[in-house]
C-alpha positions as CSV (number, residue, x, y, z in Angstrom):
1,M,8.2,-230.8,117.5
2,R,4.6,-231.7,116.8
3,F,4.6,-233.9,119.9
4,L,5.7,-230.8,122.0
5,K,3.0,-228.7,120.5
6,F,0.4,-231.3,121.2
7,L,1.7,-231.7,124.7
8,M,1.5,-227.9,125.3
9,F,-2.0,-228.0,123.8
10,L,-3.1,-230.8,126.4
11,L,-1.5,-228.8,129.2
12,L,-3.6,-225.8,128.4
13,V,-6.9,-227.4,127.4
14,V,-7.3,-230.3,129.8
15,P,-7.3,-228.2,133.0
16,A,-9.8,-225.8,131.3
17,L,-12.0,-228.7,130.5
18,A,-11.8,-230.0,134.0
19,V,-12.7,-226.6,135.4
20,A,-15.7,-226.3,133.0
21,N,-16.8,-229.8,134.1
22,Q,-16.6,-228.9,137.7
23,D,-18.6,-225.7,137.1
24,A,-21.3,-227.7,135.3
25,D,-21.4,-230.2,138.1
26,F,-21.7,-227.4,140.8
27,L,-24.5,-225.6,139.0
28,A,-26.3,-229.0,138.6
29,A,-25.9,-229.5,142.4
30,R,-27.1,-226.0,143.2
31,D,-30.2,-226.6,141.1
32,A,-30.9,-229.9,142.7
33,F,-30.7,-228.3,146.1
34,R,-33.2,-225.6,145.0
35,V,-35.8,-228.3,143.9
36,G,-35.0,-230.7,146.7
37,D,-33.5,-233.5,144.5
38,V,-31.6,-235.3,147.1
39,V,-30.4,-238.2,144.9
40,K,-28.9,-235.9,142.2
41,L,-27.5,-233.6,144.8
42,N,-25.6,-236.5,146.4
43,R,-24.3,-237.7,143.1
44,M,-22.9,-234.3,142.3
45,A,-21.4,-234.1,145.8
46,M,-19.5,-237.2,145.2
47,R,-18.0,-235.8,142.1
48,L,-17.0,-232.5,143.8
49,K,-15.7,-233.9,147.1
50,H,-12.2,-232.5,146.4
51,S,-13.3,-229.2,145.0
52,P,-12.9,-225.9,146.9
53,L,-16.7,-225.7,146.8
54,E,-17.1,-228.8,148.7
55,P,-18.5,-226.8,151.8
56,Y,-21.4,-225.7,149.6
57,L,-22.3,-229.3,148.8
58,A,-22.1,-230.3,152.5
59,Y,-24.2,-227.3,153.3
60,Y,-26.9,-228.2,150.7
61,Q,-27.0,-231.8,151.8
62,L,-27.5,-230.8,155.4
63,R,-29.8,-228.0,154.8
64,L,-32.3,-230.2,153.0
65,R,-32.6,-232.5,156.1
66,L,-32.0,-230.0,158.9
67,E,-35.2,-230.7,160.6
68,T,-34.4,-234.4,160.9
69,A,-30.6,-234.2,161.1
70,S,-28.8,-235.6,164.2
71,V,-27.3,-233.1,166.6
72,A,-23.9,-234.7,165.8
73,D,-24.2,-234.2,162.1
74,I,-25.1,-230.5,162.7
75,Q,-22.3,-229.9,165.2
76,A,-19.9,-231.6,162.9
77,F,-20.6,-229.2,160.1
78,L,-20.5,-226.3,162.5
79,A,-17.0,-227.4,163.8
80,R,-15.5,-226.9,160.2
81,P,-13.0,-224.1,159.7
82,D,-14.9,-220.9,160.1
83,D,-13.6,-219.4,156.8
84,T,-16.9,-219.4,155.0
85,P,-20.2,-217.6,155.7
86,L,-22.0,-221.0,155.3
87,I,-21.0,-222.0,158.9
88,N,-22.7,-218.8,160.3
89,Q,-25.7,-219.2,157.9
90,L,-26.3,-222.8,159.1
91,R,-25.9,-221.8,162.6
92,A,-28.6,-219.1,162.2
93,E,-30.9,-221.5,160.5
94,W,-30.4,-224.1,163.3
95,L,-31.0,-221.6,165.9
96,R,-34.3,-220.6,164.4
97,L,-35.3,-224.2,164.6
98,L,-34.1,-224.6,168.1
99,G,-36.0,-221.4,169.0
100,K,-39.1,-222.6,167.4
101,R,-38.8,-225.8,169.3
102,Q,-38.0,-223.9,172.5
103,Q,-34.9,-226.0,173.1
104,W,-33.3,-223.3,175.0
105,E,-30.4,-225.3,176.4
106,A,-29.0,-226.1,173.0
107,F,-29.9,-222.6,171.8
108,S,-27.9,-221.0,174.6
109,V,-24.7,-222.9,173.5
110,Q,-24.8,-221.8,169.9
111,Y,-26.4,-218.3,170.1
112,P,-23.2,-216.5,171.5
113,L,-21.2,-218.0,168.5
114,L,-23.6,-216.4,165.9
115,V,-22.0,-213.4,164.1
116,G,-24.8,-210.8,163.3
117,G,-28.2,-212.1,163.1
118,E,-31.7,-210.8,162.4
119,V,-34.2,-209.5,164.8
120,D,-36.1,-212.8,165.0
121,L,-33.0,-214.5,166.5
122,T,-32.6,-211.5,168.8
123,C,-36.1,-212.3,170.3
124,Y,-35.2,-215.9,170.5
125,G,-32.0,-215.0,172.3
126,L,-34.0,-213.1,174.9
127,Q,-36.5,-215.8,175.3
128,S,-33.7,-218.3,176.0
129,R,-32.6,-216.1,179.0
130,Q,-36.1,-215.2,180.2
131,R,-36.5,-218.0,182.7
132,L,-33.4,-216.8,184.7
133,Q,-33.3,-213.2,184.0
134,E,-37.0,-212.2,183.4
135,E,-37.0,-208.5,184.5
136,Q,-33.6,-207.8,182.7
137,V,-34.8,-209.5,179.6
138,L,-38.2,-207.7,179.5
139,H,-36.3,-204.3,179.9
140,E,-34.1,-205.4,176.8
141,A,-37.3,-206.3,175.0
142,R,-38.7,-202.8,175.7
143,N,-35.6,-201.2,174.3
144,L,-36.0,-203.3,171.2
145,W,-39.6,-202.5,170.9
146,L,-39.1,-198.7,171.2
147,T,-36.4,-198.5,168.5
148,S,-38.7,-199.7,165.7
149,S,-41.3,-197.9,163.7
150,A,-42.0,-201.1,161.6
151,E,-43.5,-204.4,162.6
152,L,-41.3,-206.8,164.4
153,P,-41.1,-210.6,163.8
154,E,-44.0,-212.7,165.1
155,N,-41.8,-214.6,167.6
156,C,-41.1,-211.4,169.4
157,A,-44.8,-211.0,170.4
158,P,-44.6,-213.1,173.6
159,L,-41.9,-210.9,174.9
160,F,-43.6,-207.7,174.3
161,D,-47.0,-209.0,175.6
162,A,-45.1,-210.1,178.8
163,A,-43.5,-206.7,179.2
164,I,-46.8,-205.0,178.8
165,A,-48.4,-207.3,181.3
166,S,-45.7,-206.6,183.8
167,G,-45.9,-202.8,183.2
168,I,-42.4,-202.6,182.0
169,I,-43.9,-201.4,178.7
170,N,-46.5,-198.9,179.8
171,A,-49.2,-196.8,178.1
172,T,-46.7,-193.9,177.6
173,D,-44.3,-196.3,175.8
174,I,-47.2,-197.5,173.6
175,W,-48.0,-193.9,172.7
176,L,-44.4,-193.1,171.9
177,R,-44.1,-196.1,169.5
178,L,-47.6,-195.3,168.0
179,R,-46.2,-191.9,167.3
180,L,-43.2,-193.2,165.7
181,A,-45.3,-195.5,163.5
182,L,-47.4,-192.6,162.4
183,E,-44.5,-190.4,161.7
184,A,-43.3,-193.2,159.4
185,G,-46.7,-193.6,157.8
186,N,-47.1,-197.1,159.1
187,L,-50.8,-197.4,159.7
188,T,-50.9,-201.1,160.0
189,L,-48.6,-200.9,163.1
190,A,-50.3,-197.9,164.4
191,K,-53.6,-199.8,164.5
192,Q,-52.0,-202.9,166.1
193,L,-50.6,-200.6,168.9
194,S,-53.8,-198.8,169.3
195,E,-55.5,-202.2,170.1
196,K,-53.2,-202.5,173.2
197,L,-54.5,-199.2,174.7
198,P,-57.6,-198.9,176.8
199,A,-60.7,-198.4,174.8
200,K,-61.1,-194.8,175.8
201,R,-57.5,-194.0,174.7
202,A,-57.5,-196.1,171.4
203,L,-57.4,-194.5,168.0
204,S,-60.3,-194.8,165.6
205,S,-59.3,-197.0,162.7
206,A,-61.8,-195.4,160.5
207,E,-60.6,-191.9,161.3
208,L,-57.0,-193.0,160.7
209,D,-57.9,-194.2,157.2
210,S,-59.8,-190.9,156.6
211,A,-56.8,-188.8,157.7
212,A,-54.4,-190.9,155.5
213,T,-56.7,-190.5,152.4
214,D,-57.6,-186.9,152.3
215,Q,-55.9,-184.7,155.0
216,V,-57.8,-181.5,154.0
217,R,-61.2,-183.0,154.1
218,Y,-60.6,-184.8,157.3
219,L,-59.3,-181.7,159.1
220,A,-62.3,-179.7,157.8
221,T,-64.7,-182.0,159.4
222,A,-62.7,-183.1,162.6
223,K,-64.2,-181.6,165.7
224,L,-61.4,-181.0,168.1
225,D,-63.1,-178.9,170.8
226,N,-62.8,-181.0,173.9
227,A,-61.0,-183.6,171.8
228,S,-59.4,-186.6,173.5
229,E,-55.7,-187.3,173.1
230,A,-56.6,-190.0,170.5
231,Q,-58.5,-187.6,168.4
232,R,-55.7,-185.0,168.6
233,T,-53.2,-187.7,167.6
234,V,-55.1,-188.5,164.5
235,A,-55.5,-184.9,163.6
236,M,-51.8,-184.4,164.2
237,F,-51.1,-187.4,161.8
238,A,-53.2,-185.7,159.2
239,L,-51.3,-182.4,159.6
240,Q,-47.8,-184.2,159.5
241,R,-48.9,-186.0,156.3
242,L,-50.0,-182.8,154.8
243,A,-46.8,-181.1,155.8
244,K,-44.9,-183.7,153.7
245,Q,-46.7,-182.5,150.6
246,S,-46.9,-178.8,151.3
247,P,-45.7,-177.1,154.6
248,Q,-47.6,-174.0,153.7
249,L,-50.8,-175.8,153.2
250,A,-50.2,-177.7,156.4
251,Y,-49.6,-174.3,158.3
252,S,-52.8,-172.9,156.9
253,Q,-54.7,-175.8,158.4
254,W,-52.7,-175.6,161.6
255,E,-53.6,-172.0,162.2
256,K,-57.3,-173.0,162.4
257,K,-56.6,-175.9,164.8
258,A,-53.6,-175.0,166.9
259,S,-55.6,-173.8,169.9
260,Y,-57.1,-177.3,170.4
261,F,-53.6,-178.9,171.0
262,T,-51.5,-178.7,174.2
263,A,-48.5,-176.7,174.3
264,D,-46.1,-179.8,174.1
265,E,-48.1,-180.9,171.0
266,Q,-47.8,-177.4,169.4
267,Y,-44.0,-177.5,169.9
268,Y,-43.9,-181.0,168.5
269,F,-45.8,-180.0,165.4
270,Y,-43.5,-176.9,164.8
271,G,-40.5,-179.2,165.0
272,W,-42.0,-181.3,162.3
273,L,-43.2,-178.5,160.2
274,G,-39.7,-176.9,160.3
275,Y,-38.2,-180.3,159.3
276,E,-40.6,-180.7,156.2
277,A,-40.1,-177.1,155.2
278,A,-36.3,-177.3,155.4
279,R,-36.4,-180.4,153.1
280,K,-38.4,-178.3,150.5
281,R,-36.2,-175.1,151.1
282,D,-39.2,-173.2,152.4
283,A,-38.0,-169.9,153.6
284,R,-40.0,-170.2,156.8
285,A,-38.2,-173.3,158.0
286,L,-36.1,-171.6,160.6
287,E,-39.1,-169.5,161.9
288,W,-41.0,-172.7,162.4
289,Y,-38.1,-174.4,164.1
290,K,-37.9,-171.4,166.4
291,A,-41.5,-171.8,167.3
292,A,-40.8,-175.3,168.5
293,G,-38.9,-173.9,171.4
294,D,-37.1,-176.4,173.6
295,A,-39.0,-179.4,172.2
296,P,-36.6,-182.4,171.7
297,L,-35.8,-182.8,168.0
298,T,-34.7,-186.0,166.3
299,G,-31.3,-186.3,164.7
300,P,-32.9,-185.8,161.2
301,Q,-34.7,-182.7,162.4
302,L,-31.5,-181.2,163.8
303,A,-29.6,-182.0,160.5
304,W,-32.2,-180.2,158.5
305,R,-32.3,-177.3,160.9
306,A,-28.5,-177.0,160.3
307,R,-29.0,-177.2,156.6
308,A,-31.8,-174.5,156.5
309,A,-29.4,-172.3,158.4
310,L,-26.6,-172.9,155.8
311,L,-28.8,-171.6,153.0
312,T,-28.9,-168.2,154.5
313,Q,-25.4,-168.6,156.1
314,N,-26.8,-168.1,159.6
315,W,-23.6,-169.4,161.2
316,H,-24.9,-169.1,164.8
317,E,-27.9,-171.2,164.0
318,V,-25.6,-173.8,162.1
319,W,-23.6,-174.0,165.3
320,A,-26.5,-174.1,167.6
321,S,-28.1,-176.9,165.6
322,I,-24.9,-179.0,165.6
323,N,-24.4,-178.4,169.3
324,A,-27.9,-179.8,170.0
325,M,-27.1,-183.0,168.2
326,T,-26.1,-186.2,170.1
327,P,-22.3,-186.7,170.5
328,Q,-22.5,-189.5,168.0
329,Q,-24.2,-187.3,165.4
330,Q,-21.7,-184.5,166.1
331,R,-18.8,-186.8,165.3
332,E,-20.0,-187.3,161.7
333,G,-17.5,-185.6,159.3
334,V,-20.3,-183.5,157.7
335,W,-21.2,-181.8,161.1
336,R,-17.5,-181.4,162.2
337,Y,-16.8,-179.6,158.9
338,W,-19.8,-177.3,159.1
339,K,-19.2,-176.7,162.8
340,A,-15.7,-175.5,161.9
341,R,-17.0,-173.3,159.1
342,A,-19.4,-171.8,161.6
343,L,-16.7,-171.1,164.0
344,K,-14.4,-169.7,161.3
345,A,-17.1,-167.2,160.4
346,W,-17.0,-165.9,164.0
347,G,-13.2,-165.8,163.9
348,S,-12.6,-168.5,166.5
349,L,-9.5,-169.8,164.8
350,P,-7.7,-172.0,167.3
351,E,-10.7,-174.5,167.7
352,V,-11.2,-174.2,163.8
353,N,-7.8,-175.4,163.1
354,V,-8.1,-178.3,165.4
355,L,-11.4,-179.4,163.8
356,F,-10.1,-179.0,160.3
357,T,-6.7,-180.6,161.0
358,E,-8.4,-183.8,162.4
359,L,-10.9,-184.0,159.6
360,S,-8.3,-183.4,156.9
361,S,-6.8,-186.9,157.6
362,E,-10.1,-188.6,156.3
363,H,-10.2,-189.6,152.7
364,N,-13.6,-188.3,151.8
365,F,-15.6,-185.3,150.7
366,Y,-15.4,-183.4,153.9
367,G,-11.9,-184.5,154.6
368,Q,-10.8,-183.1,151.3
369,L,-12.6,-179.8,151.9
370,A,-11.0,-179.5,155.4
371,A,-7.6,-180.2,154.0
372,E,-8.2,-177.2,151.6
373,E,-9.2,-175.0,154.5
374,I,-5.7,-175.4,156.1
375,G,-3.8,-175.2,153.0
376,V,-3.0,-178.9,152.3
377,A,-2.2,-179.4,148.6
378,P,-4.4,-182.0,146.9
379,A,-1.5,-184.2,145.9
380,A,-0.6,-184.5,149.5
381,T,-3.9,-186.2,150.4
382,I,-3.0,-189.4,148.4
383,P,-0.7,-191.6,150.5
384,A,2.1,-193.7,149.0
385,S,0.8,-197.0,147.6
386,Y,1.7,-200.5,149.2
387,Q,2.9,-203.0,146.7
388,P,2.3,-206.6,147.7
389,S,5.0,-209.1,146.7
390,K,4.4,-212.2,144.5
391,A,4.7,-214.5,147.4
392,T,2.0,-212.7,149.4
393,I,-0.3,-212.9,146.4
394,N,0.3,-216.6,146.0
395,A,-0.2,-217.2,149.6
396,M,-3.6,-215.3,149.5
397,L,-4.6,-217.3,146.3
398,A,-3.9,-220.5,148.2
399,Q,-6.6,-219.6,150.8
400,P,-9.8,-221.8,150.3
401,A,-12.1,-218.8,150.7
402,V,-10.3,-216.9,147.9
403,Q,-10.5,-220.0,145.7
404,R,-14.3,-220.4,146.4
405,T,-14.9,-216.7,145.7
406,L,-13.1,-216.9,142.3
407,A,-14.8,-220.2,141.4
408,L,-18.3,-218.5,142.3
409,Y,-17.5,-215.4,140.4
410,R,-16.3,-217.5,137.3
411,M,-19.8,-219.1,137.2
412,D,-21.4,-215.7,137.6
413,L,-22.8,-216.5,141.0
414,R,-22.1,-212.9,142.1
415,T,-24.2,-212.8,145.3
416,D,-22.5,-216.0,146.7
417,A,-19.0,-214.7,145.6
418,A,-19.8,-211.4,147.4
419,R,-20.8,-213.1,150.7
420,E,-17.7,-215.5,150.6
421,W,-15.4,-212.5,149.9
422,A,-16.9,-210.3,152.6
423,W,-16.7,-213.0,155.2
424,A,-13.0,-213.7,154.3
425,A,-12.2,-210.0,154.3
426,R,-13.6,-209.1,157.7
427,K,-10.5,-210.3,159.6
428,L,-7.8,-209.1,157.3
429,D,-5.3,-206.4,158.3
430,D,-4.5,-203.5,155.9
431,Q,-1.7,-205.3,153.9
432,Q,-3.9,-208.5,153.6
433,L,-6.7,-206.4,152.4
434,L,-4.6,-204.8,149.6
435,V,-3.3,-208.2,148.6
436,A,-6.9,-209.4,148.3
437,A,-8.0,-206.2,146.4
438,E,-5.1,-206.7,144.0
439,I,-6.3,-210.4,143.3
440,A,-9.8,-209.1,142.7
441,R,-8.5,-206.6,140.3
442,R,-6.6,-209.2,138.3
443,N,-9.6,-211.3,138.1
444,G,-12.0,-208.5,136.9
445,M,-13.8,-208.3,140.2
446,Y,-13.5,-204.5,140.2
447,D,-16.2,-203.9,142.7
448,H,-14.6,-206.1,145.3
449,A,-11.2,-204.7,144.5
450,I,-12.4,-201.2,145.2
451,N,-14.6,-202.1,148.3
452,T,-11.7,-204.0,149.8
453,A,-9.1,-201.4,149.2
454,D,-11.6,-198.8,150.7
455,R,-11.4,-200.6,154.0
456,T,-7.8,-199.9,154.8
457,V,-7.0,-197.7,157.9
458,Q,-3.3,-196.8,157.8
459,I,-1.8,-198.5,154.7
460,H,-3.4,-197.7,151.4
461,D,-3.3,-198.1,147.7
462,F,-5.4,-195.5,146.0
463,S,-4.8,-196.9,142.5
464,L,-7.0,-199.9,143.8
465,R,-9.5,-197.7,145.5
466,Y,-9.8,-195.7,142.3
467,L,-9.5,-198.2,139.5
468,A,-9.7,-197.0,135.9
469,P,-10.5,-199.9,133.7
470,Y,-11.7,-199.7,130.1
471,R,-9.6,-196.5,129.4
472,D,-8.7,-197.7,125.9
473,V,-12.3,-197.7,124.9
474,L,-13.6,-194.8,127.0
475,Q,-11.0,-192.1,126.4
476,G,-12.1,-191.5,122.8
477,Y,-15.7,-190.8,123.7
478,I,-14.5,-188.6,126.6
479,R,-12.4,-186.5,124.2
480,K,-15.2,-186.4,121.6
481,N,-17.7,-185.0,124.1
482,E,-15.1,-182.7,125.7
483,L,-15.6,-184.2,129.1
484,E,-13.2,-184.3,132.0
485,E,-11.9,-187.9,132.3
486,A,-11.6,-187.8,136.1
487,W,-15.3,-186.7,136.4
488,V,-16.5,-189.5,134.1
489,Y,-14.6,-192.0,136.0
490,G,-15.7,-190.6,139.3
491,L,-19.3,-190.9,138.3
492,I,-19.0,-194.4,136.8
493,R,-17.3,-195.6,140.0
494,Q,-20.3,-194.4,142.1
495,E,-22.8,-195.7,139.6
496,S,-21.6,-199.3,139.2
497,R,-18.2,-199.9,140.8
498,F,-17.3,-200.9,137.1
499,V,-19.6,-204.0,137.3
500,Y,-20.4,-204.5,133.6
501,Q,-23.5,-206.5,134.4
502,A,-24.9,-204.0,136.9
503,K,-28.6,-203.5,136.9
504,S,-30.7,-201.3,139.2
505,P,-34.0,-202.1,140.6
506,V,-35.7,-199.4,138.3
507,G,-34.1,-200.9,135.1
508,A,-30.8,-198.9,134.6
509,T,-28.1,-201.1,133.2
510,G,-24.4,-201.3,132.7
511,L,-21.3,-199.3,133.8
512,M,-23.0,-196.0,133.4
513,Q,-26.5,-197.2,134.7
514,I,-28.4,-196.0,131.6
515,M,-32.2,-196.2,131.6
516,P,-33.8,-197.8,128.6
517,A,-35.9,-194.8,127.7
518,T,-32.8,-192.5,128.0
519,A,-30.8,-194.8,125.8
520,R,-33.4,-194.7,123.1
521,W,-33.6,-191.0,123.4
522,I,-29.8,-190.7,123.1
523,A,-29.7,-193.1,120.1
524,Q,-32.3,-190.9,118.4
525,K,-30.3,-187.7,119.1
526,I,-27.1,-189.0,117.7
527,G,-28.7,-190.8,114.6
528,M,-28.2,-194.5,115.6
529,K,-30.9,-195.8,113.3
530,S,-30.1,-199.4,113.9
531,Y,-30.3,-199.1,117.7
532,R,-32.0,-201.7,119.7
533,Q,-32.0,-202.4,123.5
534,A,-29.5,-205.2,123.5
535,L,-26.9,-202.8,122.2
536,V,-26.7,-200.8,125.3
537,N,-24.9,-203.7,126.9
538,Q,-22.2,-203.6,124.4
539,L,-19.2,-201.7,125.8
540,D,-18.5,-199.4,122.9
541,T,-22.2,-198.5,122.5
542,H,-22.7,-198.1,126.2
543,F,-19.9,-195.5,126.5
544,K,-21.0,-193.7,123.4
545,L,-24.4,-193.2,124.9
546,G,-23.4,-192.6,128.4
547,T,-20.8,-189.9,127.6
548,Y,-23.1,-188.2,125.2
549,Y,-25.7,-188.0,127.9
550,M,-23.2,-186.6,130.4
551,K,-22.3,-183.9,128.0
552,T,-25.8,-183.1,127.3
553,V,-26.7,-182.8,130.9
554,L,-23.5,-180.8,131.8
555,S,-24.1,-178.3,128.9
556,S,-27.7,-177.7,130.0
557,L,-26.7,-177.0,133.6
558,D,-24.1,-174.2,133.4
559,N,-21.3,-176.7,132.9
560,S,-21.6,-177.4,136.6
561,P,-20.4,-181.0,137.5
562,V,-22.4,-180.6,140.8
563,L,-25.7,-179.9,139.0
564,A,-24.9,-182.5,136.4
565,S,-24.0,-185.2,138.9
566,A,-27.3,-184.4,140.8
567,A,-29.2,-184.5,137.5
568,Y,-27.6,-187.9,136.5
569,N,-28.8,-189.5,139.7
570,A,-32.2,-187.7,140.2
571,G,-33.0,-186.0,137.0
572,P,-32.3,-182.5,135.4
573,A,-35.6,-181.1,136.5
574,R,-34.9,-181.8,140.2
575,A,-31.3,-180.5,139.9
576,R,-32.7,-177.2,138.6
577,K,-35.5,-177.1,141.2
578,W,-33.0,-177.4,144.0
579,R,-31.3,-174.2,143.1
580,G,-31.5,-171.4,145.8
581,E,-33.3,-168.2,145.7
582,S,-29.8,-166.6,145.7
583,A,-26.5,-168.0,144.5
584,L,-25.1,-170.8,146.6
585,E,-21.7,-172.2,147.4
586,G,-21.4,-175.6,145.8
587,A,-21.0,-177.3,149.1
588,I,-24.1,-175.7,150.5
589,Y,-26.2,-176.6,147.5
590,T,-25.0,-180.2,147.8
591,E,-25.7,-180.4,151.5
592,N,-29.2,-179.1,150.9
593,I,-30.2,-181.8,148.3
594,P,-33.4,-183.2,149.8
595,F,-32.8,-186.9,148.7
596,D,-30.4,-188.7,150.9
597,E,-29.3,-190.9,148.1
598,T,-28.5,-187.9,145.7
599,R,-26.9,-185.9,148.3
600,N,-24.5,-188.7,149.2
601,Y,-24.1,-189.6,145.5
602,V,-23.0,-186.0,144.6
603,K,-20.5,-185.9,147.4
604,K,-19.0,-189.2,146.4
605,V,-18.8,-188.4,142.7
606,M,-17.0,-185.0,143.4
607,S,-14.7,-186.6,146.0
608,N,-14.0,-189.4,143.4
609,T,-13.2,-186.8,140.7
610,M,-10.5,-185.3,142.9
611,Y,-8.8,-188.5,143.5
612,Y,-9.0,-189.6,139.7
613,S,-7.7,-186.1,138.7
614,Q,-4.6,-186.7,141.0
615,L,-4.1,-190.3,139.8
616,F,-4.4,-189.2,136.1
617,G,-1.8,-186.5,136.7
618,Q,-4.2,-183.7,135.7
619,P,-3.5,-180.1,136.5
620,P,-4.4,-179.4,140.3
621,R,-7.8,-178.0,141.0
622,S,-9.3,-177.7,144.5
623,L,-12.5,-179.4,145.4
624,K,-14.0,-176.0,146.3
625,Q,-13.2,-174.7,142.7
626,R,-14.8,-177.8,141.3
627,L,-18.0,-177.3,143.4
628,G,-18.1,-173.6,142.3
629,V,-21.1,-171.4,142.8
630,I,-24.5,-172.6,141.9
631,T,-26.5,-169.7,140.3
632,A,-29.8,-168.8,141.7
633,K,-33.2,-169.7,140.3
634,N,-34.2,-167.5,137.4
635,A,-36.9,-167.5,134.7
636,V,-34.7,-169.3,132.1
637,N,-33.5,-172.3,134.3
638,Q,-36.9,-172.8,135.8
639,Q,-38.7,-172.6,132.4
640,A,-36.3,-175.5,131.5
641,I,-38.1,-177.6,134.0
642,L,-41.4,-177.2,132.1
643,D,-39.8,-177.7,128.8
644,E,-38.5,-181.0,129.9
645,R,-41.9,-182.2,130.9
């Protein structure tokens, strides 16, 4: 009997020790690669030659000697099974080397095989064809050049110089890109572009700096009578920059200078002023948009024109703004929904029903709202789940890419694991995606499980899309703080995808992404005398702090989950500041949140809440009910902003 127990012990412990040793060897090999220790790397590679991670060792070895490696060695690596991102990664690195060496024949063989690729490789790709298709290549270079308001890689410069020399990129194009650079506030690029213009048309670098530093002072001293196009462009830049801070102040300066600008320049400025005013909920936004006449507006400008019209429920202007968008922008769910709402306000029911019906099949915020408009019950929006068999799961587990991902994840090499997983998932059909998502769930890779299940098109499993881990720990704190479980899970899903180690660039940590200062404040409020920063990463403490903060924010914001979600992402003061001058439908408030990140965040949290509510079997409530009506600004809720400061 003792022998059998000992045998069972060995069967359990020996494989675990072997895995631990392999992990240690791989991490040592990875460190050796990073410091260029070829001898140690080769020694570790010998130990791991039968490991699922062997392709990484081969990549590390070849990458260290890529500049001197033989073509045969490189091609042998690239001929391996294309089930790991390392093949594409090495191909990109070799292509950069070939481009730098101008070995265009070899480059032309490999470049069509590259998946994706950065702009520098696009430019090398154009250069590889330049000898045979010069005019076509230079036109493609022009298109690339005009689409960017940022600096492009250095190796692109010869293409652009050739296009300028041939006249394919002309002075008008330079002015157009210069304006894009100024709109984006990229003075470095604007100055570089100005140098490509004739001296008489070039912008003054000193004036640009002055306009960027103090717009009011610059505009007060700028002499625009008989001004050149260059001088007007700098003045326009100052006005645009001022409009970002205060549309009203920019307009007061504009009134003094408008007569010095051409009609087209005046229309252009009004389009910009309307855009900035709409983002700040300035009541004059639509008036300024109207003053822009028929000036061409960008996609963001048209989007904010529609949002400004929503604030006053000017449905004709909503419809006109959407109709002016490109077909691609009009196909976005947000604009299909609001177009249907505008038509509904006019009583144009046949087209309305078509738009709502098409949109209702989409599993997102506007798909849910559209379903409610045509009377589809919330429960009907969740399709039946696909249940993979044990055999299909085992077959997926046998895939080398899955084995590599699990090994990398086990060693906490999350970035490498994510790349490996994403590369493997890109060719999977719906059923395979759900099998992969289930494997990710079983291995605690909750973010991968959710993101993979989210990609299915026809066959779905919403229990994987909307995972609910940690309920045994979290439910007690949810009940204590009288929160809705579906909303808490909807918010956590958006904050971290249940990644326990999640950390934001600004320092927020954990599943609920709590900032250190917020954690200290909450701990003080609830009397945690022994609190220290390390405790925020303990699951129990983390949920205690996070749910208390959610309750505090919710209670201070009319118990509105919309306002509270906005506050959780952008701060309570901003959520209050974004209220309207009159009461707003929750969806209109949400659509007019000026921060792209927060606007999308609130939509996703509220959409998530709907799905979690259904999966948890809670009493049905429509999304429109949950969004509610956001009360107008008043002395009390605006004083709270000052109190928080």
